[in-house]
TIGU-563080 format. One record per residue: x, y, z of N, C-alpha, C, O, CB in turn; residue number from 1; chain; residue in one letter. Coordinates in pm, 1 decimal. Atoms other than C-alpha are relative to their C-alpha. Glycine has a CB too. Layout:
N
<r <X, Y, Z>, <X, Y, Z>, <X, Y, Z>, <X, Y, Z>, <X, Y, Z>, NUM, "A", "a">
...
***
This chain:
150
<r <68.5, -6.9, -128.6>, <-405.9, -4139.0, 16466.1>, <99.5, -8.6, 116.4>, <85.4, 61.5, 216.6>, <-103.8, -112.4, 10.6>, 1, "A", "m">
<r <-100.7, 14.2, -106.0>, <-104.3, -4249.6, 16673.7>, <81.2, 128.1, 14.3>, <127.5, 162.2, 123.1>, <93.6, -119.2, -29.5>, 2, "A", "a">
<r <-74.4, -124.7, -1.7>, <67.7, -3926.5, 16577.6>, <-72.4, 106.0, 83.2>, <-8.9, 184.3, 153.8>, <22.1, 50.3, -142.5>, 3, "A", "n">
<r <80.1, -95.7, -77.0>, <-216.6, -3723.0, 16729.1>, <13.0, -28.3, 149.2>, <28.8, 64.3, 228.8>, <-148.5, -5.7, -43.0>, 4, "A", "i">
<r <-13.3, 36.0, -141.8>, <-197.0, -3915.3, 17058.8>, <140.7, 30.3, 51.1>, <157.3, 71.2, 166.0>, <-32.7, -149.1, 20.9>, 5, "A", "f">
<r <-137.4, -30.8, -39.5>, <182.1, -3873.8, 17065.2>, <19.6, 149.3, 22.7>, <86.1, 191.1, 117.4>, <97.8, -49.7, -105.8>, 6, "A", "g">
<r <-9.7, -145.4, -16.6>, <151.7, -3498.8, 17014.9>, <-74.0, 47.3, 123.5>, <-25.3, 133.7, 196.4>, <-54.6, 71.0, -122.6>, 7, "A", "n">
<r <78.7, -36.9, -117.6>, <-119.1, -3471.2, 17279.7>, <73.6, -38.9, 128.1>, <70.7, 35.5, 226.1>, <-138.7, -67.0, -4.4>, 8, "A", "a">
<r <-75.8, 43.8, -118.1>, <95.6, -3669.1, 17525.6>, <118.0, 93.3, 25.7>, <147.8, 124.8, 140.9>, <50.0, -145.1, -18.2>, 9, "A", "a">
<r <-113.1, -90.9, -16.0>, <394.5, -3440.0, 17460.4>, <-45.7, 134.6, 54.3>, <21.6, 193.3, 139.0>, <72.6, 18.9, -133.1>, 10, "A", "a">
<r <54.4, -126.9, -50.2>, <180.2, -3129.1, 17516.9>, <-38.5, -13.8, 146.8>, <-10.6, 75.3, 227.0>, <-122.5, 44.3, -83.6>, 11, "A", "i">
<r <40.3, 23.0, -139.3>, <36.9, -3278.1, 17838.8>, <122.0, -7.9, 91.3>, <120.2, 44.9, 202.5>, <-83.1, -129.2, 11.6>, 12, "A", "a">
<r <-122.1, 10.8, -80.3>, <386.2, -3362.2, 17963.8>, <62.0, 138.9, 21.3>, <102.3, 172.3, 132.7>, <102.2, -95.1, -68.6>, 13, "A", "k">
<r <-54.2, -135.3, -10.9>, <510.2, -3006.6, 17888.8>, <-83.4, 87.7, 90.9>, <-28.1, 164.6, 169.6>, <9.8, 63.4, -136.4>, 14, "A", "g">
<r <86.9, -79.4, -87.1>, <208.9, -2848.9, 18058.0>, <11.9, -45.5, 144.9>, <1.5, 36.2, 236.5>, <-146.0, -9.7, -46.4>, 15, "A", "m">
<r <-20.2, 50.6, -136.0>, <262.7, -3075.1, 18360.7>, <125.1, 58.5, 63.5>, <123.4, 97.1, 180.4>, <9.0, -152.0, -0.9>, 16, "A", "g">
<r <-124.9, -57.6, -51.6>, <620.9, -2952.2, 18399.7>, <-19.4, 148.8, 28.5>, <26.9, 199.6, 130.6>, <116.6, -21.0, -101.0>, 17, "A", "i">
<r <25.7, -142.3, -19.3>, <506.7, -2591.5, 18356.4>, <-83.8, 24.3, 124.3>, <-53.1, 114.7, 202.1>, <-69.7, 58.5, -122.2>, 18, "A", "t">
<r <86.9, -15.7, -116.4>, <230.1, -2630.7, 18617.7>, <75.4, -27.8, 129.4>, <55.9, 41.4, 229.3>, <-120.8, -92.8, -11.0>, 19, "A", "f">
<r <-79.3, 33.2, -119.4>, <472.0, -2794.4, 18864.6>, <95.0, 115.6, 35.4>, <112.0, 147.1, 153.2>, <80.9, -131.1, -23.0>, 20, "A", "k">
<r <-90.3, -112.0, -24.3>, <719.1, -2503.7, 18823.6>, <-74.5, 124.3, 48.2>, <-18.9, 204.0, 123.9>, <77.7, 32.3, -126.2>, 21, "A", "e">
<r <78.2, -115.5, -43.9>, <442.0, -2246.7, 18873.0>, <-28.8, -5.4, 149.0>, <-44.6, 98.9, 212.5>, <-130.6, 7.9, -77.4>, 22, "A", "m">
<r <31.4, 15.2, -142.2>, <374.8, -2386.1, 19220.6>, <122.8, 16.9, 89.2>, <108.3, 31.9, 210.5>, <-62.4, -135.8, 24.7>, 23, "A", "l">
<r <-122.0, -19.0, -77.2>, <739.6, -2352.2, 19330.2>, <16.8, 148.1, 35.3>, <-25.3, 233.5, -42.8>, <122.9, -51.6, -78.7>, 24, "A", "q">
<r <-21.9, -141.2, -32.9>, <838.0, -2029.6, 19512.6>, <101.0, 62.2, -95.9>, <195.1, -3.9, -140.0>, <48.6, 14.8, 145.7>, 25, "A", "p">
<r <-89.2, -71.7, 91.2>, <1008.2, -1770.0, 19294.1>, <133.2, 28.3, 68.5>, <137.3, 61.6, 186.9>, <-65.1, 131.7, -47.8>, 26, "A", "a">
<r <-133.4, -29.3, -51.8>, <1382.2, -1725.6, 19340.0>, <41.6, 134.1, -58.5>, <71.0, 145.0, -177.5>, <103.8, -113.8, -35.9>, 27, "A", "i">
<r <-38.2, -133.6, 44.7>, <1464.0, -1356.2, 19322.3>, <105.4, 55.6, 94.4>, <119.0, 10.9, 208.3>, <-123.1, 94.2, -6.7>, 28, "A", "t">
<r <-97.6, -68.5, -83.2>, <1740.3, -1134.8, 19451.0>, <-52.3, 138.4, 33.1>, <-134.6, 193.6, -40.0>, <137.7, 8.4, -70.2>, 29, "A", "e">
<r <44.6, -131.5, -44.5>, <1690.3, -809.8, 19637.1>, <76.8, 112.5, -68.7>, <59.1, 229.2, -33.8>, <15.0, 11.9, 150.7>, 30, "A", "a">
<r <-78.9, -102.3, 67.8>, <1931.3, -628.2, 19403.1>, <-92.6, 93.0, -75.8>, <-183.9, 41.8, -140.6>, <103.4, -63.6, -95.6>, 31, "A", "y">
<r <-110.0, -80.4, -52.0>, <1963.1, -324.2, 19381.2>, <-17.4, 42.9, 144.6>, <69.3, 112.1, 198.1>, <17.2, 120.3, -84.3>, 32, "A", "p">
<r <20.0, -39.0, -139.9>, <1816.1, -281.0, 19731.2>, <95.7, -72.9, 94.0>, <139.1, -16.6, 194.5>, <-144.0, -27.4, 41.9>, 33, "A", "d">
<r <-92.6, 78.5, -80.5>, <2036.9, -556.1, 19873.6>, <124.7, -29.9, -80.5>, <132.2, 3.5, -198.7>, <-65.7, -130.3, 48.2>, 34, "A", "g">
<r <-123.6, 30.2, 73.6>, <2382.7, -678.7, 19782.7>, <-22.0, -110.9, -102.0>, <-99.0, -204.1, -78.9>, <111.7, -40.0, 97.0>, 35, "A", "p">
<r <5.1, 103.6, 103.0>, <2424.0, -881.6, 19465.2>, <89.2, -115.2, 43.6>, <198.4, -93.4, 96.2>, <44.3, 55.7, -139.3>, 36, "A", "a">
<r <-78.5, 117.2, -36.5>, <2546.0, -1234.6, 19523.8>, <60.1, -57.9, -127.6>, <-11.0, -110.3, -213.3>, <-87.6, -106.5, 75.1>, 37, "A", "q">
<r <-70.7, 46.5, 118.2>, <2807.9, -1328.7, 19267.2>, <76.7, -126.6, 31.7>, <122.7, -146.1, 144.2>, <94.5, 108.0, -52.9>, 38, "A", "l">
<r <-80.3, 119.8, -15.3>, <2978.4, -1660.1, 19215.4>, <147.8, 37.6, 1.9>, <185.8, 142.8, -49.6>, <-29.5, -100.6, -113.2>, 39, "A", "e">
<r <-143.5, -25.3, -9.2>, <3352.1, -1681.6, 19284.8>, <63.3, 7.9, -139.2>, <159.2, 82.4, -159.4>, <68.2, -109.8, 83.2>, 40, "A", "e">
<r <-56.4, 4.3, 134.8>, <3419.4, -1753.3, 18916.1>, <-52.2, 111.5, -91.4>, <-20.9, 112.6, -210.5>, <-29.6, -133.8, -62.5>, 41, "A", "r">
<r <56.2, -108.8, 79.9>, <3232.6, -1440.3, 18798.1>, <109.7, 86.4, -60.1>, <205.1, 122.5, 8.9>, <-93.4, 85.9, 84.9>, 42, "A", "f">
<r <-98.2, -82.8, 69.4>, <3427.9, -1237.7, 18541.2>, <-53.1, 141.8, -12.9>, <-132.5, 171.8, -102.1>, <33.3, -58.5, -139.2>, 43, "A", "r">
<r <40.7, -139.8, 3.5>, <3378.3, -870.2, 18613.8>, <108.8, 85.7, -60.4>, <194.4, 36.5, -134.1>, <-34.4, 49.5, 139.7>, 44, "A", "g">
<r <-99.1, -94.3, 51.4>, <3582.9, -562.7, 18533.0>, <139.9, -42.2, 44.1>, <157.4, -98.1, 152.3>, <-31.0, 143.8, 48.2>, 45, "A", "a">
<r <-137.5, 42.2, -24.9>, <3958.2, -620.3, 18518.6>, <64.7, 81.6, 112.0>, <29.3, 197.0, 136.4>, <82.4, 12.2, -127.7>, 46, "A", "h">
<r <-76.5, -63.0, -107.6>, <4195.1, -539.5, 18804.8>, <147.7, -24.3, -28.0>, <187.7, -137.3, -56.0>, <-41.3, -56.1, 141.4>, 47, "A", "v">
<r <-145.4, 12.6, 13.2>, <4568.6, -472.3, 18770.8>, <59.9, -12.5, 139.7>, <40.2, 74.6, 224.4>, <61.4, 122.5, -76.8>, 48, "A", "l">
<r <-49.8, 34.4, -132.2>, <4750.5, -626.5, 19065.9>, <137.9, 59.0, 26.7>, <210.0, 98.1, -65.1>, <4.5, -150.1, 15.9>, 49, "A", "q">
<r <-133.2, -42.4, -45.6>, <5055.7, -519.9, 19265.4>, <66.1, -118.3, 71.2>, <-1.9, -210.3, 116.7>, <-9.0, 125.8, 95.7>, 50, "A", "r">
<r <-70.8, 104.8, -73.3>, <5325.8, -739.3, 19418.8>, <5.7, 35.5, 149.0>, <-51.0, 136.1, 191.8>, <143.2, -19.8, -57.1>, 51, "A", "d">
<r <-3.9, -21.2, -145.5>, <5403.2, -764.7, 19790.2>, <76.3, 125.7, 39.3>, <61.0, 173.6, 151.7>, <62.7, -119.7, 68.1>, 52, "A", "e">
<r <-74.1, -123.6, -27.2>, <5635.2, -460.7, 19767.3>, <-76.1, 124.3, -43.3>, <-27.8, 236.0, -24.4>, <134.0, -3.7, -69.6>, 53, "A", "n">
<r <79.0, -113.0, 46.0>, <5361.4, -241.4, 19620.0>, <30.1, 41.7, -143.1>, <-28.2, 137.7, -193.3>, <22.0, 115.5, 90.3>, 54, "A", "g">
<r <-31.1, -30.3, 139.0>, <5514.0, -241.6, 19271.2>, <-103.2, -65.9, -90.9>, <-163.7, -167.2, -55.7>, <143.0, -47.2, -36.1>, 55, "A", "l">
<r <93.9, 57.0, 95.8>, <5298.2, -305.2, 18967.3>, <53.5, -133.4, -51.8>, <173.3, -147.3, -76.5>, <-25.0, 97.9, -117.3>, 56, "A", "e">
<r <-42.1, 129.4, 52.1>, <5306.2, -664.4, 18847.4>, <16.4, 0.4, -151.2>, <90.4, -81.8, -205.4>, <-99.1, -105.8, 39.6>, 57, "A", "k">
<r <-4.6, -4.4, 146.9>, <5260.0, -569.1, 18481.1>, <138.2, 41.4, -46.9>, <189.1, 145.8, -6.0>, <-106.5, 97.2, -55.7>, 58, "A", "c">
<r <-131.9, -29.1, 54.9>, <5591.8, -580.1, 18293.0>, <-9.3, 35.7, -148.4>, <91.4, 31.8, -219.1>, <93.8, -119.8, 20.1>, 59, "A", "v">
<r <24.0, -43.8, 138.0>, <5440.6, -466.3, 17959.4>, <53.1, -99.6, -101.5>, <127.5, -62.5, -192.3>, <63.7, 135.5, -23.9>, 60, "A", "a">
<r <-44.7, 103.5, 93.4>, <5500.7, -795.5, 17779.3>, <-93.1, -11.3, -121.1>, <-59.4, -78.7, -218.4>, <8.9, -134.8, 71.6>, 61, "A", "c">
<r <97.6, -5.0, 109.3>, <5194.8, -737.6, 17553.8>, <-67.0, -134.2, -29.0>, <-135.8, -146.2, -130.4>, <67.1, 49.1, -124.6>, 62, "A", "f">
<r <62.9, 129.5, 24.4>, <5082.2, -1102.0, 17585.2>, <-151.6, 7.4, 16.4>, <-224.8, -61.5, -54.7>, <57.6, -105.1, 94.3>, 63, "A", "l">
<r <144.8, -13.5, -17.9>, <4738.3, -998.8, 17712.0>, <-63.5, 64.1, -122.2>, <-169.8, 21.1, -167.0>, <-31.7, 82.7, 125.3>, 64, "A", "c">
<r <52.2, -66.4, 119.9>, <4686.7, -766.0, 17416.0>, <3.5, -93.0, -120.1>, <-86.5, -89.1, -204.1>, <79.9, 127.1, -30.1>, 65, "A", "a">
<r <-9.9, 93.9, 111.3>, <4802.5, -1036.2, 17175.4>, <-105.0, -109.9, 10.7>, <-153.9, -158.2, -91.4>, <139.5, -61.5, -5.2>, 66, "A", "a">
<r <97.1, 107.4, -19.0>, <4564.9, -1293.9, 17327.3>, <-144.1, 47.5, -13.5>, <-234.5, -34.4, -30.2>, <19.6, -63.1, 135.4>, 67, "A", "a">
<r <136.6, -53.6, 0.2>, <4261.4, -1063.3, 17320.3>, <-64.3, -12.6, -138.5>, <-15.6, 47.9, -233.9>, <0.5, 147.4, 44.6>, 68, "A", "c">
<r <65.3, 13.4, 130.6>, <4023.2, -1166.6, 17038.4>, <-77.6, 124.5, -40.6>, <-104.3, 143.5, -159.2>, <-93.1, -118.6, 1.3>, 69, "A", "p">
<r <76.6, -121.0, 29.8>, <3832.5, -836.5, 17062.5>, <90.2, 120.7, -26.3>, <42.0, 227.3, -64.6>, <-94.7, 31.0, 114.7>, 70, "A", "a">
<r <-97.6, -107.2, 20.4>, <4150.6, -625.3, 17036.3>, <-37.6, 125.4, 79.2>, <-37.8, 236.3, 25.8>, <11.2, 33.6, -149.2>, 71, "A", "d">
<r <45.1, -112.8, -82.1>, <4036.3, -406.6, 17325.2>, <105.0, 49.2, 98.7>, <79.1, 144.0, 172.8>, <-123.8, -38.8, 75.3>, 72, "A", "c">
<r <-104.6, -38.7, -94.6>, <4363.5, -380.4, 17521.6>, <107.3, 79.6, -73.3>, <159.3, 35.4, -175.7>, <61.8, -124.8, 69.1>, 73, "A", "i">
<r <-103.4, -85.9, 57.3>, <4606.7, -97.7, 17443.7>, <105.9, 25.3, 106.8>, <74.8, 67.8, 218.1>, <-60.4, 134.8, -52.4>, 74, "A", "y">
<r <-110.1, -15.2, -95.6>, <4948.7, -84.2, 17610.5>, <111.9, 80.7, -64.4>, <143.4, 61.6, -181.8>, <52.8, -138.7, 47.0>, 75, "A", "i">
<r <-124.7, -66.9, 35.9>, <5244.7, 153.2, 17586.9>, <100.5, -31.7, 109.7>, <73.0, -12.0, 228.0>, <-19.6, 155.8, -17.6>, 76, "A", "e">
<r <-102.9, 38.1, -96.6>, <5563.8, 34.5, 17753.3>, <98.7, 113.7, 22.1>, <119.0, 199.0, -64.2>, <74.2, -125.4, -47.3>, 77, "A", "a">
<r <-107.8, -93.5, -34.2>, <5830.6, 240.4, 17927.4>, <101.6, -76.5, 84.0>, <69.4, -178.5, 144.9>, <-54.8, 127.0, 77.3>, 78, "A", "a">
<r <-108.5, 66.3, -72.4>, <6163.0, 148.1, 18086.4>, <6.1, 47.2, 144.7>, <-9.1, 166.2, 172.5>, <134.2, 25.7, -69.3>, 79, "A", "e">
<r <-28.2, -34.6, -138.4>, <6219.5, 136.5, 18461.4>, <141.0, 56.7, 9.0>, <229.5, 17.7, -67.1>, <-16.2, -123.2, 92.9>, 80, "A", "n">
<r <-134.2, -54.1, -24.1>, <6514.4, 338.0, 18586.4>, <42.1, -36.6, 141.8>, <-38.6, -85.9, 220.6>, <3.6, 155.5, -21.0>, 81, "A", "t">
<r <-48.1, 30.7, -135.2>, <6729.6, 294.7, 18894.7>, <-60.1, 94.0, 103.5>, <-74.9, 56.9, 220.0>, <152.3, 8.0, 5.1>, 82, "A", "t">
<r <57.7, -96.4, -93.9>, <6577.1, 607.0, 19050.3>, <-150.7, -15.1, 12.7>, <-208.1, 17.4, 116.6>, <33.4, 141.1, -43.3>, 83, "A", "t">
<r <146.2, 13.4, -3.0>, <6215.7, 529.3, 18960.6>, <-40.6, -141.1, -44.6>, <-34.2, -175.2, -162.7>, <-67.1, 107.4, -91.3>, 84, "A", "e">
<r <43.9, 136.6, 27.7>, <6089.4, 171.2, 18986.5>, <-152.4, -4.2, 7.3>, <-211.2, 24.4, 111.6>, <63.9, -101.9, 100.5>, 85, "A", "r">
<r <145.7, 12.5, 3.8>, <5728.2, 118.7, 18878.5>, <-40.0, -146.6, 13.3>, <-137.5, -179.0, 81.1>, <-56.9, 60.0, -130.9>, 86, "A", "i">
<r <29.5, 143.3, -6.6>, <5735.1, -260.6, 18832.7>, <127.1, -76.1, 34.0>, <235.7, -18.4, 38.8>, <-60.0, -51.0, -134.0>, 87, "A", "s">
<r <-114.3, 82.7, -36.0>, <5962.5, -548.2, 18926.0>, <87.6, -35.9, -118.5>, <201.9, -77.3, -99.3>, <-47.1, -124.7, 66.1>, 88, "A", "g">
<r <-76.8, 35.8, 119.1>, <6076.5, -605.1, 18565.6>, <77.7, 117.7, -55.0>, <90.1, 222.0, 9.3>, <-91.6, -54.7, -106.9>, 89, "A", "g">
<r <-74.0, -108.3, 65.7>, <6281.2, -397.8, 18323.0>, <-93.5, 106.6, -53.9>, <-57.3, 224.1, -60.5>, <85.9, -55.2, -113.2>, 90, "A", "d">
<r <96.2, -94.4, 56.3>, <5970.0, -238.1, 18173.7>, <-126.5, 2.6, 85.7>, <-147.9, -83.0, 171.6>, <-34.4, -37.5, -146.5>, 91, "A", "r">
<r <131.7, -9.2, -62.7>, <5631.1, -127.6, 18296.4>, <-97.5, 57.3, -101.8>, <-56.6, 111.5, -204.5>, <4.2, 88.0, 129.3>, 92, "A", "y">
<r <103.0, -52.3, 90.0>, <5303.4, -30.2, 18133.2>, <-23.1, 146.7, 33.4>, <-85.9, 179.3, 134.1>, <-133.1, -81.8, 11.7>, 93, "A", "a">
<r <22.1, -143.1, -18.8>, <5309.1, 346.8, 18100.9>, <-147.1, 32.1, -23.8>, <-207.0, 110.8, 49.6>, <90.2, 83.2, -95.1>, 94, "A", "k">
<r <142.2, -13.9, 31.6>, <4962.0, 331.2, 17942.3>, <-57.9, -140.2, -8.3>, <-1.9, -226.8, -75.6>, <-23.1, 79.8, -134.3>, 95, "A", "v">
<r <69.5, 128.3, 6.2>, <4724.2, 39.9, 17994.9>, <-149.2, 30.7, -2.9>, <-207.5, 67.9, 98.9>, <37.7, -93.7, 122.1>, 96, "A", "y">
<r <142.6, -29.5, 16.5>, <4371.5, 84.5, 17859.4>, <-74.9, -124.8, -42.5>, <-23.8, -205.7, -119.9>, <-21.2, 112.4, -103.1>, 97, "A", "n">
<r <91.7, 104.1, 46.9>, <4084.2, -159.6, 17820.6>, <-128.2, 68.9, -43.1>, <-188.8, 144.3, 33.1>, <-27.8, -108.5, 111.3>, 98, "A", "i">
<r <121.5, -57.1, 57.0>, <3794.4, -60.5, 17597.5>, <-115.1, -97.6, 26.0>, <-126.9, -199.5, -42.0>, <16.9, 28.5, -153.9>, 99, "A", "d">
<r <110.7, 88.0, -34.6>, <3483.9, -214.8, 17756.7>, <-114.8, 8.5, -100.4>, <-212.0, -66.2, -88.9>, <-50.6, 33.3, 138.3>, 100, "A", "y">
<r <94.5, 3.0, 110.7>, <3284.1, -119.9, 17447.9>, <22.6, -124.7, -84.2>, <-69.6, -173.1, -149.8>, <13.0, 126.7, -86.6>, 101, "A", "n">
<r <-36.1, 114.0, 83.6>, <3464.7, -410.7, 17281.7>, <24.6, -127.7, 78.9>, <14.0, -236.6, 22.5>, <121.9, 32.9, -79.7>, 102, "A", "r">
<r <-38.3, 116.4, -80.7>, <3559.8, -645.4, 17568.5>, <-114.5, -100.7, 7.6>, <-230.1, -63.3, 27.4>, <41.5, 43.7, 141.7>, 103, "A", "c">
<r <100.6, 106.4, -7.8>, <3378.0, -980.4, 17568.1>, <18.0, -85.0, 126.0>, <-48.6, -187.6, 140.7>, <7.4, -89.0, -124.6>, 104, "A", "i">
<r <-22.8, 66.6, -128.9>, <3507.0, -1091.4, 17913.2>, <30.8, -148.6, -17.5>, <-19.7, -232.9, 56.7>, <-122.0, 17.0, 90.4>, 105, "A", "f">
<r <-33.3, 139.4, 28.7>, <3654.1, -1409.6, 17768.4>, <103.6, -55.4, 97.3>, <108.2, -176.5, 118.8>, <51.1, -13.0, -142.2>, 106, "A", "c">
<r <-100.7, 44.3, -94.9>, <3940.7, -1424.7, 18019.2>, <131.8, -41.8, -63.4>, <221.5, -87.4, 7.5>, <-53.5, -112.6, 78.6>, 107, "A", "g">
<r <-125.4, 37.8, 65.2>, <4212.3, -1490.1, 17758.4>, <116.0, 85.6, 48.7>, <228.2, 36.4, 60.4>, <-13.4, 12.0, -151.6>, 108, "A", "f">
<r <-106.4, -88.7, -47.7>, <4409.5, -1188.8, 17883.3>, <50.2, -46.1, 136.8>, <170.1, -40.5, 164.2>, <-50.2, 146.0, 7.6>, 109, "A", "c">
<r <-37.1, 47.1, -133.8>, <4406.9, -1326.6, 18237.9>, <84.1, -126.8, -10.5>, <183.1, -142.8, 60.9>, <-126.1, -26.0, 86.1>, 110, "A", "v">
<r <-74.0, 125.1, 17.7>, <4524.8, -1668.2, 18120.3>, <136.6, 23.3, -62.8>, <231.1, -49.5, -32.2>, <-80.0, -96.7, -85.7>, 111, "A", "e">
<r <-125.4, -23.6, 70.9>, <4799.7, -1520.7, 17898.7>, <104.2, 70.1, 85.5>, <223.1, 62.1, 54.8>, <-25.8, 81.0, -123.3>, 112, "A", "a">
<r <-93.5, -81.3, -78.7>, <4957.0, -1301.4, 18168.2>, <96.7, -88.6, 79.5>, <52.7, -167.4, 163.2>, <-77.5, 93.1, 96.0>, 113, "A", "c">
<r <-96.4, 84.1, -71.5>, <5281.6, -1462.3, 18294.0>, <25.1, 44.4, 143.9>, <74.9, -34.2, 224.5>, <130.4, -1.5, -74.5>, 114, "A", "p">
<r <-27.1, -51.1, -134.7>, <5300.6, -1243.1, 18606.1>, <-126.6, 11.7, 84.7>, <-120.3, 62.0, 196.9>, <67.8, 135.4, -8.9>, 115, "A", "t">
<r <130.0, -12.5, -68.4>, <4931.2, -1263.5, 18708.9>, <-30.8, 144.9, 33.8>, <-86.0, 174.5, 139.7>, <-2.0, -84.5, 128.1>, 116, "A", "d">
<r <21.2, -142.3, -23.4>, <4915.3, -886.3, 18675.5>, <-145.2, 39.2, -22.8>, <-195.5, 128.6, 45.2>, <90.8, 82.3, -89.8>, 117, "A", "a">
<r <139.0, -35.1, 29.4>, <4562.8, -876.0, 18529.8>, <-90.3, -114.2, 44.0>, <-66.0, -230.9, 13.1>, <-19.5, 30.6, -151.4>, 118, "A", "i">
<r <97.7, 97.9, -46.6>, <4269.9, -1051.6, 18693.2>, <-139.2, 57.7, -21.9>, <-155.3, 176.6, -49.3>, <23.0, -36.6, 150.5>, 119, "A", "t">
<r <137.7, -47.2, 5.5>, <3893.7, -1032.5, 18678.5>, <-45.1, 32.8, 141.6>, <-27.2, -47.1, 233.5>, <-93.9, -106.1, -65.8>, 120, "A", "h">
<r <56.0, -38.0, -128.4>, <3734.5, -844.1, 18965.4>, <-148.1, -35.7, 4.4>, <-196.7, -110.7, -80.2>, <20.6, 150.4, 26.1>, 121, "A", "g">
<r <143.5, 28.0, -14.2>, <3372.5, -855.2, 19080.8>, <-85.1, 122.7, -28.9>, <-204.3, 123.1, 1.5>, <-30.1, -51.1, 140.2>, 122, "A", "h">
<r <79.0, -117.9, 35.6>, <3267.0, -511.0, 18958.4>, <-80.3, -33.1, -125.7>, <-23.5, -74.6, -226.7>, <91.8, 125.9, -22.8>, 123, "A", "k">
<r <82.7, 36.3, 114.5>, <2973.7, -562.3, 18724.2>, <-85.5, 114.4, -51.2>, <-145.6, 101.5, -157.9>, <-87.9, -114.7, 35.9>, 124, "A", "f">
<r <82.6, -112.5, 44.3>, <2797.7, -225.9, 18698.9>, <82.6, 89.9, -90.8>, <140.8, 188.2, -45.2>, <-55.1, 80.4, 121.3>, 125, "A", "e">
<r <-81.2, -73.5, 95.8>, <2966.6, -96.0, 18384.6>, <-84.1, 82.1, -96.5>, <-28.5, 148.3, -184.1>, <87.2, -95.2, -77.1>, 126, "A", "l">
<r <86.6, -68.4, 95.5>, <2665.5, 52.3, 18205.7>, <22.9, 150.7, 3.4>, <47.8, 209.2, 108.8>, <-146.7, -31.6, 29.0>, 127, "A", "a">
<r <-22.0, -143.1, 11.1>, <2701.3, 407.5, 18080.0>, <-73.0, 52.7, -122.0>, <-90.1, -19.3, -220.4>, <150.6, 32.5, -7.9>, 128, "A", "s">
<r <61.2, -65.2, 115.3>, <2523.9, 650.7, 17848.5>, <105.2, 59.9, -92.1>, <75.4, 94.9, -206.3>, <-97.0, 108.2, 45.6>, 129, "A", "y">
<r <-108.9, -59.4, 75.8>, <2860.8, 781.9, 17729.8>, <106.5, -106.9, -23.7>, <165.7, -157.4, 71.7>, <59.6, 123.7, 74.4>, 130, "A", "n">
<r <-93.7, 108.3, 30.0>, <3085.5, 532.4, 17551.3>, <144.6, 35.5, 34.1>, <226.5, -54.4, 52.9>, <-9.6, -36.8, -146.0>, 131, "A", "t">
<r <-137.6, -36.8, -33.9>, <3400.5, 731.8, 17627.6>, <33.2, -34.4, 145.2>, <150.8, -47.7, 179.0>, <22.3, 149.4, -24.6>, 132, "A", "s">
<r <-27.0, 37.2, -139.2>, <3361.5, 645.7, 17997.5>, <23.8, -150.4, 14.4>, <60.0, -196.6, 122.7>, <-116.5, 43.1, 89.7>, 133, "A", "t">
<r <-22.1, 144.4, -4.3>, <3388.1, 274.7, 17910.2>, <141.4, -38.2, -40.2>, <171.8, -156.9, -52.3>, <-98.7, -70.1, -89.7>, 134, "A", "l">
<r <-141.3, 27.1, 22.6>, <3756.7, 305.9, 17826.5>, <69.4, 19.5, 134.2>, <91.9, 132.2, 178.3>, <61.4, 93.6, -112.5>, 135, "A", "i">
<r <-62.3, -4.9, -132.3>, <3921.8, 219.0, 18156.7>, <150.0, 12.8, -16.0>, <211.7, -57.7, -95.9>, <-35.3, -125.6, 83.5>, 136, "A", "y">
<r <-142.3, -23.2, 2.3>, <4272.1, 345.7, 18215.3>, <67.9, -71.5, 116.7>, <2.2, -120.6, 208.6>, <29.3, 149.6, 3.9>, 137, "A", "r">
<r <-77.9, 71.6, -100.9>, <4548.5, 198.2, 18426.9>, <-31.5, 48.0, 140.7>, <-40.3, -32.8, 233.2>, <148.1, 15.7, -27.4>, 138, "A", "k">
<r <25.5, -56.5, -132.4>, <4474.7, 431.9, 18717.0>, <-133.1, -49.1, 57.5>, <-147.0, -61.1, 179.2>, <0.7, 153.0, -7.0>, 139, "A", "e">
<r <130.8, 46.6, -45.6>, <4113.9, 308.1, 18734.7>, <3.1, -147.7, 38.2>, <-73.6, -191.4, 124.0>, <-105.0, 23.5, -108.3>, 140, "A", "q">
<r <-3.1, 144.9, -21.7>, <4207.9, -60.8, 18731.7>, <103.6, -44.3, 101.8>, <94.4, -155.3, 154.2>, <26.1, -69.5, -129.5>, 141, "A", "m">
<r <-111.1, 38.4, -86.4>, <4521.1, -59.2, 18949.0>, <-43.5, -6.8, 145.7>, <-112.3, 82.2, 195.7>, <115.8, 98.3, -15.5>, 142, "A", "l">
<r <28.9, 16.0, -142.3>, <4490.0, -189.1, 19304.3>, <71.6, 110.6, 76.2>, <189.2, 137.3, 51.4>, <43.7, -141.2, 51.6>, 143, "A", "v">
<r <-58.2, -110.2, -77.2>, <4550.4, 95.2, 19548.8>, <100.9, -54.2, 101.0>, <84.1, -163.5, 155.1>, <-110.7, 80.8, 72.4>, 144, "A", "q">
<r <-101.4, 36.3, -97.7>, <4857.2, 83.0, 19771.8>, <-57.2, 20.3, 138.3>, <-113.0, 125.8, 168.5>, <129.4, 82.8, -19.1>, 145, "A", "v">
<r <49.1, -11.9, -137.1>, <4764.6, 13.6, 20131.7>, <104.8, 73.5, 82.3>, <220.1, 31.1, 90.8>, <-31.5, -140.2, 61.8>, 146, "A", "e">
<r <-90.9, -78.7, -83.8>, <4918.9, 275.5, 20357.5>, <4.7, -60.5, 139.8>, <-96.5, -109.3, 190.1>, <-44.7, 149.2, 6.3>, 147, "A", "r">
<r <-15.3, 51.2, -136.8>, <5054.5, 166.8, 20695.8>, <-70.1, 94.3, 96.4>, <-63.0, 216.3, 81.1>, <150.6, -15.6, 38.0>, 148, "A", "a">
<r <69.0, -82.3, -99.8>, <4847.5, 286.6, 20991.4>, <104.2, 66.9, 90.0>, <205.0, 6.8, 127.0>, <-99.7, -86.3, 84.8>, 149, "A", "a">
<r <-94.2, -74.2, -84.1>, <5018.8, 551.8, 21198.9>, <-39.1, -4.3, 142.6>, <29.5, 53.2, 227.2>, <10.8, 142.0, -44.0>, 150, "A", "r">
***
């Protein structure tokens, strides 16, 4: 008999919480009509950064690819020359691809990077009907060079 009263009390308590929440105003966002409000710590699509001289920060050390549990980062390294400097180090990433079909946005690549070359951006609309468009290349992720105003 006590078990029945205990169960009834638990149901009444749960229904009370549900009824109280029903009377609260709904919290909704106006997205996609309005801008989406993301937290500062949101992990969106990756961004490859440049240094203050406009050179790529990535020195093709492969630490991000090694840290990735989903194995979604592919890098090919090339050597910098005296006539053509792409990055501040001896090497640069000739090819840098991230396969967002596999990426789990864990952030291990960002933590592993010694030069802070790869970061998470705030781009979140990555959905596609074609999986080949979810392989982002270096040109898509690299921060654009700001040109001086004339």
